N, C-alpha and C positions, 0 to 999 in steps of 0.2 A: 538252133534252140528248140527244144520241144515247147509246145503249148502249155499253158498251166493246167489245162484239163488233162493233159497226158502225163503229168507228173504223178508219181505215187504220193498218196497222202500219208505222212508219218502217222496221223492220229487214227487211221483206218488201216490196220495191217491186213495181209492176206487172211481171209476167214477160215482157211483150212479146209480139208477134204470133207469133214462131217457137215459143215454148213454148206458147202457146194452140193453135197449129196441131198441135204433137205430142201435146197432150193430146186434141184431138178425134180424131186418128187412133188413139191409144192406146185411147180409149174405144170406137172401132169395131172394135177387136180385132186391130190391127197390132202384132205382137211386136217388129219393129224400132223402131217409134215408142215403145212401152212401154219398151224398153231406153234409147233416147236421151233420153226424158223422165226416167227414173230417174237418168241421169247429171246432167242439169240440176238435178234435186233434191238429189243428193249435193253438187254444187258449191255449192248454196244451203244445204247442211247440214240438209237435211230428210231424214234417213236412214229415218225411219219410213215416210213415203209412198213413198220410192224403193224400199224393200224389198217394198211391196205390188206396185208394178208390175213389179219384177224377178221376183217369184214368179209373177205372172200370165204374163210372157213365158216363164219356165222351164217353166211348165205347157204352154205352147203349143209347146215343143220348142227354145227358144232356148239353145243351148249357152254362148253368151257370157253370158247373163243367169245361168246356173248358175255360171259362173266368178266372176262379180262377187259373186254371193251368197256363194260360199265365201270370196272374199277379205274380204268384210265380216265374216263370222262368225270367220274367222281373226284379224282385227285386233282384234276385242273378246273374244278368248280362248275363243270357243265352238268348240273344236277338233274334237269329234265332228261337230257340225253342218258345219263347214267341210270336213271330209274327205267327208262325204256328198255335198254339192254338188259339190265338186271332182271326185270320182269320176264323178258323173253328167255333168259338163261333158266331162271327159276322154274318158269312154266315147262321148260323143256327137261326139267329133272335134275338140274345142277345145284347141288347142296351149297356149294361155296357162293354162287349168285344169290340164292335165297338168304344166305347168312349176311352178305354184304348189303342186300336190300333191307333187311331188317335193321342192321346197324345204321343205315342211312336214315331210315324212319325215326329210330331211337334219338339219333343226334338232332333231328328236327322236333323232337318232342311228341311225336305221334306214337304212343306207346302201344296202342291197340293194333295198329298196323305193323309195327315192329314185331309184336308177338305173333301176329299171323305168319310171318316169314321166318322168324327165329326159332319158333318151337319145332317145326319139322326138321330144320338143320341140327337143332340141339338133340332131338331124338335119334337123329342119324349119327350122332357121336361128334360133331365138330366142336372142338374145345371152346373156340371164341364165342360161338352161338350158345353154348352151355353157360358160359360166364355171363353173357349178357341176359340170358333168361333169369339168372340169379339176381342180376341188377334190377330187372323188371319187378321181380318178386319182392325185392327190397324196397322198392318205391311204393309198393302197395301194402307194405307192412307184414307180408306173408313170410314169417322168419323160417318156418320149417321148409317151405318150398325153396326159398333163396338158399338155405344151407344145402339142400339136396342137390341143386344144380352146382353150386360152388364146389362141393366135394366131388361130384363127377368131373367137373372141369379140372380141378386141381389134381386128380388122379391121371388125367391126361396131360398133366405138366403145363397147364396154362397159367402163367405167372400172376396175372391180375386176380384169378380165382384163388391162388394160393394166398395172396395177400389178404384178400377180403375173408376168406375162411379162417386164416390165422387170427385176424382181429376178433372174430366171433369166439373162436376157442379161447383166446386170452382173456376175454371179458368173463368167461365162467371158470377161469382158473386152469385151463389145460395148457400151461405155458410150454411144456416140453415139445408137444407136436407143433404148437404155434411158432416156436422158435425154428424148429426144422423146416416148416413151410416156408417161413420168411427168408431164411438163409437160401433156400432153393430158388424162391421168387427173385431174390437179389442177383443170384448167379445167373438167372435167365433174363435179366435186363430190367427188373423193377427196382430202380434205385431208391424209390421211396419205401421200399420195405425195410431198409436200414433204420429210418425214422421210427417206425413201428417197434422194430426190435430194441432200439434204444430206449423207447418209452417203457416197454414191458420191464426191462432190467432196471430202470429207474424207479418204476412203481414198486418193484420187489426189494428196493434198498441197495441193489447192486450198482453202486454209482460208477465204478470203474468200468464194468462191462457196458453200462448204459452210454457213457461218454464215448466209449471206444466204438460202438456202433453208429452213434450219431456222427462221429467224425468220419467214418466210412461213407456215410451218406453225404456228408459235406464235400468229400473229395470227389464224390460222383456229381456234384453240383446241384443236389437236391435242396430246394428252399425251405421244404418242410423240416428237414433235418437241422438246417440252419436255425430256424425259428425255435425248434424245441431245445436245442442245445443253448440257445441265447436265453430262453426263459429259465432253463435250469441254472446257468451261470449267474443269472441276476441275483440269485440267493446268496451269492458270495461277493462281498465288496471288492475283493482283489481281482476278480474276474469281470468287473463291470465294463472295462474298455473292450475286452473280447466280445462280451455280449452285445454291445452296441454295434461293433463291426459287423457281427453275424446278422443282426437285425437289418442293417443297411444292405448287406448283400442280398438278404431274402427279399427285402422290399424292392430292390432294383430288378429282382426276378419276377416281381408282381405278386408276391405272397400276400394275400389280404390281411392276415393277422399282423404280420410284421409292418405293414403299411399303417394299420390302425394303431398300433403300439407307438410307432414313431411320430405319428400326428396327434397324439394326445396332448 
């Protein structure tokens, strides 16, 4: 009977010729092959070996590998290590590392340091960095600058920027383009865009379309859509039971307004 170590692991099939070729190139010292092999290993959920190859590539000067190591450290809560790798990657000219470093500082509330790293990445055309520069300008009350960055990011199909720009457009009556942006943002994964779409249509008196968009958001599990439809239905006595159910669902998902209403 073969030992357990000699048996094939059904969860780890033969990697195929492409991976074998990458491994051979990586073992010969090719940093690009090391990085590509690491990505294949990450896709196969072998983060331990992936990080070994990424570290070797980083030691050979791969700024992309430094950025990936920083992202992995950030994902697992090793913030100090993440900052170290991302700073190395950004200093070596990797725009994605600079973007990630800026986002990390923004999440920690250090807006000045966030901008230091995000602005170059945004000027290099990275959509998420442009969107976050818009968010920084928003925090400072710089409306024109915020819209400039949201517009650039939206044109690069960044869904959060599409949503944020659409809200601004809707406020000044540009509902046609706002609707187009929100539909595209929802298609690209921003489920909360449905809540904004629903609200725009309700505000325009189009109850049927407003409810339809809000229900699309609810189908996607968005608590904001649940709360907005609940508040709308509260105006009708016949829909009071559904309104209460929606508020309870939104509250269970942690929506602050739904929690506040239920605790009044």
